[in-house]
N, C-alpha and C positions, 0 to 999 in steps of 0.2 A: 228478665232474661238472659239465660247464659250464654257467652261468646264463644261460637264455632270458628275455629281458626282454618277450618278446611273449607269453609265459604268464600275465601280469599285464594285468587291465585297468586303463589309466590316465584318470582325469578330469584334465584339465588345468585346468579351471576348475570344481571342485565346488561352488562357492557361486555361478554366475553365473545371472543370472536368464532362464529360460525363452525369454523375448521381450522386446525392447525393450533400453535401454541399462543399467537397474539396478531393482535390487526397491525398490519402493514406501518412501519416506524419512518416512512417517510416524511408524513408530515411533520412539522417543527424541526426537522433536519436542515442542515445545511447542503445543499444540492451540486452537483457536479456541473460541469461547463455545457454551455449550448452551442451547438445542437445536439441534443443527448440522442444515443444509439437508440433504434426501435425498441430493442428487448428491454429498455428499462420502464417497469411497471409503475405508475404513479398514481394509480387510482386508490383512491382512501379508502374502498371497499376491500382492497388486498388482504391477504393475511401471509403469514409467515410460520415457519419451523425451523429450528436448529436440528441440521442433520449429524453434526458432530464436529469434532476438531479435524483439520486438515493439516496443521502443523503447528508445533510449540515453540515459543522461543524466550529469549532473556527478558525482553521488553515486551512483547505480545504475544498471544496465540490468535492463530486466524482457523474460524470456523466455516464451516460450510451451510448457508443459509438458504431455503427455498421459501419465494415469494410468488403467490399465485393469486388469480383473480377466481375465486369459486363459482362454479355453474347456478344460475338461477339470478344472478344478477344482472345489473341493465347494461355492464359491460360485459365484452366478448371475454369469454375465458382464456387465459394465459397462464404461463407457469416460465420460473427462470431460476436459475441457481446462480449464486454470489457469494463472495467470499468476504469474510465477517472478519477484521481485524480489531481486536479487543485489547486495549492495551491495560498492561496492570495497573493497579492501583500504588500509590506512593510506598504501600507497607509491604508491597511484594515485584517491585520492581528492582531491577540492577542498574545503577546510574554511572559504572565505572567508566562510560565511554563519554559522556554528556559534556565534558568540560574543553575538550580540544573541538568539538565539533560545533559547539556554540559561540565560540570565538568568533567576531566578526557581525554576529544576531544582536538584536537589541529589541528590547521589550519597553513597554512604556516609562515605567517608573526604575529608579536606581534602587530603592528598596527593594523592586522583585528582583532584579540583578543579584544584590546582596544575599537575597533569600536563596536564590538557586545556587550561586558559587558556594556557600555556607552549608548546603544542604540542609536547610531547617526542614520540618515536616512542610509549614506553607511552600517553601522552596520547592520540594520535592513533588506536591500536588501540582504546582506550576510546572513543573517540567513535564509530569503525566500529559497534561494537556497539551504544554507546547508541542512534544513529540507528535500526538494524534494530528493536531492543527498544520505542522509543518509537514507531514508527509502527505496529508490530503490536499493541502496547497501547491506542493510539488508536484503531485499527480494532474492535479488541474492545468498547473502551466505545461507541464512536458505534453498533457495528452492534446490541448490546443496546438503544439507544435509538431503534431503529427509523430510523436515518438512512439516505440514500441512499448508501450507501458498498461497495466489494466485499468480500464475508465473507472474514474472514482465516483459512484454512485450519490453519496451521502457521506454527513458524517455527525453524528451526535453524541455528546460528550466523549467516553473515550471508544467508541464504535466505528468504524469507519467499513462501510460498504462497498464491494468494487467488483469490477468484474470476475466473474469464474474463468479461468483461463483452462480449457480442457475439451474433450468430446464426448457426448453422450454421458456426461455425469462423470468422468475419469480425469483426475486433475492432470494437467501435464506437469511430466516430471522435471524436478530441477537438474540442470545440466550437468550437475555433478552426481550424479545418480543415473542421469540416463545412459541406454546404449547408443554408443555413436557409432559403431562398427558399420563403414559403408556409406556414413553421411558424409557429405562434402563440406570436410572441417575448414577447407577456403573459404568456402562460400559463409559459411557460420562466423569466420573470425570477421569478413569482410563486415557481415552485418552489425557486428560486437564493434568494431573500427569504428564505423560510422557513425554508430550512438555516442559513442564517447567523443567522437570529433564535433558534432553539432552540439553536445554539450559543452565542449571548452570553449566552443564558438561563442556560447552564451554565457561564458565565464564560470561554468559549473563544474563538480567532479561528482559523481556516487558518493564517493567516500566511504563504502564499506565493500566496494564491488567483489564479487568472487562467484566460482562456478556454484555455489549454493544460492545466490538471488539472482538466477536468471533462469527462466523456463525455457522448456525446448517444448514446443506446439509444433509439431509435424517437423519442418525445417525452418521455423521460424524461431527466432530468440523473443522473448519478452522480458522486461529488467523489472524487477519488483525491489520491496522494500527501501524506501526513498526517505525516512525521517530525516536522515542526518545529510542529506543533500550540500555541499561544500562551495560556497564560493571562494573560488581559486584565488582572487586576489584579494578581498576583502579580508579572508583568513589568513592570517600570519602561518598557519602548518598548510595552506591550501596546495602549494604545490607536493609537499609530504604526500598527502592524501591522493593526490592524483599519482603520483608516481606509484603508490602500494595499489590502487586499482589496477595500474597497465601492468604491475609486477603478477599480481594474482592470476589476470586475464592471459598474459601470455605465458604463465608458466602453465597454465594447465592446458592450453591448446599445445604447447611444446610435448609435454606428457602422454598428448595423445597422438604424437606422432606428426604434430605440423609445426613446424620449429618457425618461432618469430622473434624479430630482433626489437627487443624489449627497448634498446634505446633509443633507438629510430622513433619506436611507436611514442615512447615517451617526450622526445624532442618536437615531433609534429604536433603534440596535443597541447603540449607548454607553448608553443609560436603560437596556437589558434588561440588560446587563452591571452595571452598579451598583447594579440593584434587588434583588440577591440579597444584599446586605450591609447 
């Protein structure tokens, strides 16, 4: 008797998602702090699609990812956009900034510290993972302190999913490229100064602050790009990083017509940083 393959039903991709490009990546990831915002989709039956690049950078690219629960499942239909920050691999990232920011940080083994400082292939892989973990950890802490940062949804390998800042699918612009004519610059600066003050009070500086990593969402500032967050006291260059943050921020506001006393701002923040010791 001859074998008839048509007698058997064959599912070529039995584990493929019913919609989108992949199943939800929630399971198996490290998750953001509780309580989670209501919009975070945790259902394992959810699916995801990559909608394209939102921003390119030297160390990472940011994509827009849609996650939704398809109709017909046991869970109610839900839909959300997230920003997916994907750090480059060791072969494609630039590590020119790492040394200064990493001062004051520690890893478990001295061998790992030596590998990172010498930029061996093993060291570069450690750095790539450390940057992703450092930013996710920073966002967890900052969100828990109710600072205006995107909510960190999850971390898996080199991909971090976080809150999409925008309205109706349109991303909020970076402050550097936003139209600020008619906006209350004094109020915006007060927001920024309050964030820097609260950071300094906990001993931290952003480390790479500029109008390019502050989003303008309506009349609210949201601060992004935190992998290099600096311990002002523990890092020998901590006050230099703080001064540069202040300079970049004050220079931008002054250029837009709102004059700021840079030295006064730096002095106040430095005093906050040392007051905790």
